N, C-alpha and C positions, 0 to 999 in steps of 0.2 A: 504494500500500500504506500501511496505517496501523499501524505497529508499536507495541508497548508499549515502555516505558523502565523500567529498574531504577534507582531513585534511590539516593542515598547511604545511605539507611536500609535498603536491600535490599528495598524494596517496589515492587510493580508500579504503574506510572502509565500512564494512557491519554490522551495529549495530545488526541486527537480529541474527547474528551468535554467539554473546557472551552475549547479555543481557538477553536472555531466556524469552522474553515477549511472551504472547499468546493472541489471540483474543477470549475472553470468550463469546462474543456475539454469536458465532457459536457453543458453547458447551451447550447441553441440560441436559446431565446426568453425574453423577459422573463416570460412566463406560467409557464414551467417554474421559473424562479428564484423567483418570488413564491410558487409552490406549495410549494417546499422551505422557504422562510422561514416560511410559514404553519404548516407542520408542526413545524419544529424550534425556532422562536423564539416563535411566537404561541400555538400551541394550548394550552399549559399555563400561559402567563404571565398573571398578573393585571394589569389596568390600575391606574393610580393611583387611579381612582375605586373600583375593587374593594377595594384596600387600605384606602382611607379608610372605606368602609362596614364592613369587618371590624374595623378598629381602633376605630371609634366605637361599634360594637355589642357590643364585647367578645367577638368570635368566636374570637380567637386563644387556644388553650389554653396556649401558652408562647412563649418567645422564638424557639425554633428555627423554628416555623412562620412567624412574622413575617419572620425573616431570609431564609428560603427564598423567600417572596413578593417581598421586596425584590430579591433576586438575580435571580430570573426576570424581574421587571419591568424591571430595568436591562439585562439581555441583550436583552429585547424592544425597549427604547428604542434599542438599538444594533444592531438586527437586520440592517440593510443595511450599516452601516459596518464591523462586525466582519469579515464574510467578504470585503468588497470593498476597503476602503481603509485606508491608513496616514494618521494624522492628524498634521500637522506645523505647530506654531505658526510663522508666518512674518511678518516685517515687511511691512506693506502696500506700502511703496514697492518691495519686492523681488518681489512676487507677479506672475507673468506675466499679462498681460491677455488674450492672444489664443490661448493654447494650448488644444487640445481635450482634453488629458489632465490638466488641473489643475481641481479642482472646489472649490466652497464650499457648505456646507450652508445651506439656506434654512429658517428655523425659525419656528414660531408660538408666541407666549408661552404659558406654562403656565397654564391656568385653575385657580383655587383652589389654586395651588401652595403658598401659605403655610399654608392650612388642612390640606392633606395632609401637609406636613412636620411641622406641630405635632402632628397626630394620631398619626403614626408615632412621634415622640419620646416623647409621653406614653404610648402603648401599650407601647413597649419598656420604659420604666422602671417601669411598673406590673406587667408580666408576670413570672412566676417564671422562673428559668433552667431550661432543659429538660435539658441535659446537664452543661455546665461553664460557670460564669458568666464566668470570666476569658477563655476562648476566645470565647464568644459576644460579649463586650464588644469584643474585637479585631475580629471580623468586622463587628459593627455599626458600629464606628468607620469602617471602610473604606467600607461600603455607604452609610451614612447621609450621609457627606460628599458622595458622588456624588448621592444622592437629593435632598438639600436645595439643591444648586447646579445642578440639572438645567436649570432656566430655561424649557425648551421643552415643548410638547405633543408626545406621541409617537404618537398614534393614526394620524395621516396623515403619513407620511414618504415622499418619492419614493425609489424604489430607486436611481435614477441621479441624482446630484446635479447642479445647474446648473454650467456652466463659469463662470469668472470673468466672461467677457463677458456671459453670460446673467444673472448676478447684477447686474451694473452696469446692465443694460437695464431693470431693475425698481426704480424708486426707493423702493418700499415694502418691498422684501425685507429681511429681518433675518438677520444671521449672528453667530457668536461673535466678540467683540472683546476684546482684553486691552490694558491701557495699556503693559505691558512683559512680558518673558518671561525666565525663568531657564532657559537650555539644559541646566543640570544638575538640573532638577527631578527629584526622586527617583522612580524607577519600580522595579518588581521585575524582577530578571534572570530569564531563562528557567529557570536551575537553581534559583533560589529558589522558583519556582512548583512545579517538579517535586518539590522536596525538602520541601514543606510536610508537617509531621509533627504530627498531633494524635491524642490518645488515643482520641477518639470518631470513628469513621469518617464519620458524617454531617457532623461539623464540619470534618473535613479536606477534604471535598468543597466545603463552603461557603467555606472559607478560600481554596481555589484559585479559585473563582468570583470572590471579592472581589478577589484579586490581579490576575486577568486584567482585570476591569472597571476597577480603579484605573489600569491601564496604558492604558486607552482615553482617558484624560483627562490627558496628561502636562503639565499646566500648573496654575497656581494658580486653582482653580475659584472661589474666593471673590471674585476680582477680575474675573470674566468678566461681560460684558454682551451684550445683543442690540442691534445697531445697524444702521441702513440704510446704503447706500453713502455718502451725503452726510455722515454723522457719523463716518467713519473717517479718522483722520489718517495722514499718511505714516509716522510712527513708531509707530503702533499695530500690534498684532499680530492677525492673523486665523488661524483654524484651516483650513489648506489640506488638502484630501483628495486623496491620490494613490493610483492603483490599486495594489493590493498586489503584483501580479505581471503578467506579460505575458498570462496567460490571462484575468485580469479585464479588462485593457485591451482585449483582442480581443473579449471578450463585450460590453463597452460599445459598441465600434465596430459589432458585428453588429446590436445592438438599434437604434442610431441610424441605421444605413444602411437598415434595414427601414423605419423611420419616415419617412426622407427619400424613399424610393422610393414608398411607398404609405401614404396617410393614411386609407384606408378600413379598417374593422375586418376582421381576418382571419375567414374563415368558420369557424364552429364545426364540427368534424368530426362526422359522424353517429355517434351512439352505436352501438357494436358489439354486436350481438345475441349471445346465447349460442350456442355451437356445440354442436349435439347430438352426443354421442358414441355411435357405433354399436357394439353388441356384436359380437364375432367370430362368424363363421358357425358355429363349433363351439368348445368349450373347448379350451385347450391342456393336454394331459395332462402330469402330472409325468414326469420322466425317471427311470425305475427303472434304475439304473446296472448292476446285475448282469444284467438282462435285455437291456439295450440295447447293451452294449459287451463286447468280448472281453477287453480289458486292464483290469483292475480297479485303481482308484487306492488307494494306500497312503500315509497321512500319516506322514512320517518326522521332521518337525521343525516346531516352532512357536516363534518367537522374537519378542520385543516390545521396544520402547523407547518411553518416555513423554517428553513435553515436560519439560524440566528445571526449569521454574518452576511452583510451585503458585500458582494464583489462587483463593483461597477467596472466599466470599460477602462477607466484610468488605472484601476488596480491591475487589470490584465496587461496594460502597456508598461506599468512599473515593473512588471515581472517578465518582460519580453525575454524569450530565450535566444541564445546565440544561433539557434537553428532556424529562427523565423526570418522571413522577409519583412521589410518595414511595413507597418500599418498603424494608423492612428485610432484613437477611441471613436471618433466620428465615423471612420470607415467601417469599424466593427458594427456600429449601429446601422449603417446603410446596408451592409451585406446580410445582416441577420435579423434586424428589427429588435435587437436586444440591447438595452442600456445597462442592465445589471442582472445578476443572478444571485441566488441565495445558497450559502454553504453552511454546514453544521459541523461542530466539533464532536457531536454526540454519535452514538451508534445508531445505525438505521433502525434497529428494532425498538429503540427508545422513542424515536419519532413516531413509529407505528403505535406504540402503546399510548402515548399522549393523545394522539388523534382518536384512537379507539375509545378511550375513557370518556373523552369529550362527547363523542357521538352517542355512546350509550346513555350518558347523563342527559343529553338533550332529548333523546327519544324516551326517556323515563323507563329504560329497560334494565332489569337486574341480570347479572351474569347467568343465573340458572335458566333464564328464558331463551338464551341464544342456542340455536340448533346447529350452527356451523360457522366456522371462521375461514375466510378466504383472504389470502394476501397476494396481491399482484406486485411483483418486483422483479427486476432483472439485474439488480446491483447488490443483492445480499451476499455477505461473506459467510453466512450461517447456513450450514447444511443439516447438522444434527445437534439439537432438535431444529426442525424447520422454524421459520419465523412465525408461521401460523400456530404451530403447536406450542412454541415458547410463549406467544401472545395469549393463547388460551390458558396456559398455566398462570401467567401473570395477572390475568383478569379474574382468576378464581373459578374457572369453569372445570368442574370435576370431570365432565365428559361432554363431548360433542358428537354429532353424527359424522362430521368430517371437519378436519382442520387441514387445509391444503394450501401450498404455495403454487402460484401460477406464474410461469415465466412467459409473458406475452409482450414484454417491452412496452412500446408506446401505444399498443392496443390493449393495455392492461385493464382499462375500465370496461370496454365492451366485452372482453373475455370474462372479466369478473362478474359483470351483470348477467351475462348469459348463463354462467354456472350457478349464480345465486338463484336465478329464476327456476332452473331445473331442480336445485336442492329444495326450494320451497315446496315443491310437489311431494317430496319425500318426508320432510320433517314438519311441515305446516307450523313453523315457528320462525322467528326472525333469524336472518343470516347477517353476520357482520362481514363487510367487505372493506379491506384496507388496501390502499394503493400507496406505495412508499418507495422512494429512491434516494440513494446517496451516491452521487457521482464524484464528489470533490476529492476523494482519495484514490480515484482510479484514472486520473487524467494525465498526470506526468507533464511532459513538455509538449504534448501534441496540441498545436494551436487551435485547430478546428474544434476539438472537444472542449478546450478551455473557454472558447468564446460562447459555446452553446449551452452546456449542461449545468444543472443546479440540483439542489437537495430540497426535499419536502415530503409531506405525507398528507393523505386525506382518508377519512373513514366514513362509510355510509352504513346505515342500518336499513336493510331491505326486509320488510315484514310481510306476512301474508294478509291480504285484504279479506275483510269479512264477506259474508254471503252477499252477492250482488254488487260487490265493489268493482269499479272499472279498472282500478290499478293505475300505476304511473308509468309503466313501460309499455309502449306500443309495439316496438319492433327491436329485435337484436339480430346482429349478423356478425359472423367472424370469418376470417380468411387466413390462410397461411401458404407460404411457399411461392415459387415463381422461378424466373431464370436464376441460375447459380450465382451470377454476379449480384443480383438483388438480395438473395438470401444472405450473402456474405458482405453486404454493404456497410454494416456496422458490426464490429467484432470486439468482444472483451471476454477474457484477456487475450491480447494479441501478442504472441511471443516475438513477432517481427518488430514490434514497437515497445519492447521492454515491458510487455504485459499491460500496457496502457490501453484504454478504449480508443478505437480509431473509427473514423467516419469517412466513407468514400462518397463524396457529394453527388457526382453525376448518377451513380447507381441508386442512391436514396431518392433523388428527384424523380428517377424513372419509376420506382415502385409507388411513390406517392401519386404521381400522375395516373398510373394504371389503376390504382385502387380508388382514387377520388372520382375518376370517370365512371368506374363500375358502380360506385355507391350512388352517384347522382342518377344514373340510368335506372337503378333498382327503385329508388324513391319515386322517380317519375312514372315508372310502370305500375306501381301499386296504387290502389285506391286508399283514401284516407279512412281508417276504421271509424272515425267519428263523423265523417261527412263523405259518404261514398261517391258523390258526384264530382269530387275533385281528387287530384293525385295527392299522395302523401307528401311529395315535395312541396306542393302548393300550401299544405297545412303547416309547414315548418315556420315558426316565428323567429327563431334565432339559431345560428350555427356557432357552436363552441368546439372548434377543432382541437386536435392535439397540437400543442404549442411547440412546433418543431423549429421552424424558421419562418418568421412572418413574411419576409420578402418573397420567399419561395412559395408559401401557401397562397398568398394573395395572387401571385402570378398564375398559379395552376388553377385556383378557384375561378379566376376570370376566364380562363380557357374553358372551364366546365360550365360557364354561364351564370356564375354567382357574382354578386356585387360585393364590394368591400363593406358596405353598411349592413350586410346580413351577418357578418362574422364578428365575433368578440375575441379580442386578444388581451392577455395580460403578460405576454412573453417579454414585453419591455422591462418588466421589473422582476420576473421570475426565471427567465431562461427556460430551457427545456427540462422538465422534470419527469419525462417519460410517462410511466403508468399514472403518476400523480398529477400530470399536467392538466387533464380535462377536469377532474373534480375540483382542483384548486381554482381553475379558471371559472367554473360555475359559481363557486363561493364568491369570487371577486366580482362576477357579473351582478350578483345580488348586492354586494357591498356598494358597487358603483351605481346602483339604481337602474341598470340595464334590464335585469330581471326584476320587475317591480310588482309582479302579480304571478299567479300560476301560469307558466308559459311552456309551450312545447318546444323542445330543444333537440336539434340534430347534433350528435356528438361523434364525429369520425376520428379514428385513430389509426396510425400506420407507422411501421418502423422496423427495428432490428429483427433479422430473421425473415424479412418479407412477410411479417404478420400484419393484419389489418382487421378492421371491424368497425361497427358503429352501433349506436343505440339511438332510438327516437323515444324520448321520455319527457315527462312533465316535471318541471322543477317549480316547487312552491317556495317562495322566500322564507316561509315559516319553518322549513326544515333546517335552515342554516344556523349552526351554533356559533356562538361568539368565538372568534379566532383564538387558538391556543398560542400564547406567547411564553416561551421559555425564559425564565429569569436567572438562569444559572443553576448550579448544583442545588438540588432540593429534594423534596420527598419523593417525587416521581422516580428520578434516577436512583436515589438512595435506596428506596424500597426494592427496585429491580436488582440492584447490585447485591443487596442483602439476601435476596431470595435466590441468587445464583450460587452454584457450587463453587466455593473458593479453593478448597483443598483438592489435591490430586487424587486420582483413583488409587485405592489400596487393595492389597490382596483380600482383605476382609470384605471389601465391597464386592469383589468378584464372587467370593464364596456365597454371600447373601443373595446375589442376583441369580447365580446359575447353579449353586449347590455343589457339593463335593462328596 
């Protein structure tokens, strides 16, 4: 997990965006690793030659652009060492000669280094300040000191450095050498990096880059030389590279063992051809609830809770990763329709519990009245017990007919309602449906995901209507699957992206367009159960879609014949909360006075796994509970923690459970 941090200024900080750490436990081959490095460190980074050309041609409009290029170039120059190694200046006489886990960098002298350094210095001093001259000077001081003392060429660097024995075996190899070393050479503490505070978001990001890069060279760079083995004295210092952790060491051993066993190149797997998706033998008709079921569902309560931390677009820019291309806060708004999203420091299940308690209280329902608990989520880290069974226990339900987690991503509400309606027929008692997501610890440095996703929960009480009740749900429909590319358009965990959640935009847009068109066609083809002389589409009063990407949804809705004034969005302030997005938006539509009376709502959802679905339902403002606002550590979390098993499993526990 990659959580955020709240620094001493009360701002969100995303360490994964600038520390460059990778999870080596998911990397099996050197090819996988170099592909990740190519994407995260190389793709956006200019070479020294690129910077030279831009500086000498006058292509930089201001200092910020030059500083950004310098930072990305220096991350690129450290592309293998940052994720893999700790660098430790060590007296040569004390360096182990035969260990397999101690390495030395072998370097090639930098071509045209003096010319490149001079061009950068001249360009910086000629260029105007972009945002704030004093801050830009501080960043330049840190970055330029590294750039001018780099000494070595960075285009070709081996991912795995030579061992000391391998270095000694090559008399022409060159490595870093210092005549002496101050062990107290100043570096930035972790809290200093997290607490970087600049008025301009773009410069705050660059300041963190510069601080992290400074720490990559914890020695006097001005006295560093490149020398061969024969020119290193016993009292000289060399820069020894040590694996950062056991996962890195294990990865290096895996790669080396493969090389030792087989020196022939691995066969390249045959490219996988596209899998043709076959249409079903006949369409799946929407479920018309009044006609299909005897017991009609009545919505008794809707309660929500949002993540307690606001992450606005300037926070995203303050945390710009070195792997991102430039983008402003306004550009994020224009591309996504999102101005802010909400994050939580709490566990996902605690959000679910707070929303569930509020919904039950608003409905006036006791735990023993609940027949089933459904939880729609695609971001839970909890498998055993599932969130729904854990929630049942926390609510004091001795037994339910079913407590089930549903993984239907952004179609979580339609899927959950469809299952709740079916369960009502079996249990004839209220069903608790909770939609909850926590994305903030699954994003890492992937910019698309960081711009879009947020955290939150909503809970609904779906009760059986009495004799003759018309119910609140007219139609439910669910879909899944499609072309292979659409099914895999959103992936989590994705080992190719350090297990972060990743979104492939064109494929997502394709599946949304496919499903939205199908939904509109189905609504237009059905008669309105309440007024058969018109279509169900004509009977819709408001559309509350899954809050995926406002710009995209409005464009596709227009193509489907819908106007912007028919749709309600709260994505500007919530981001995309997947399964929870539609019910939270319904709550906000009541809060904003858009739903000011019992109103028929069309709620379409679509997303990861090429799932989709919709519900046509009646939302009465009276079902909406007061919003749950978490005030910090309190009874709700305290009780949950106290009820959880703290001690580890013992042999006595096993004997009691299974007997001996």
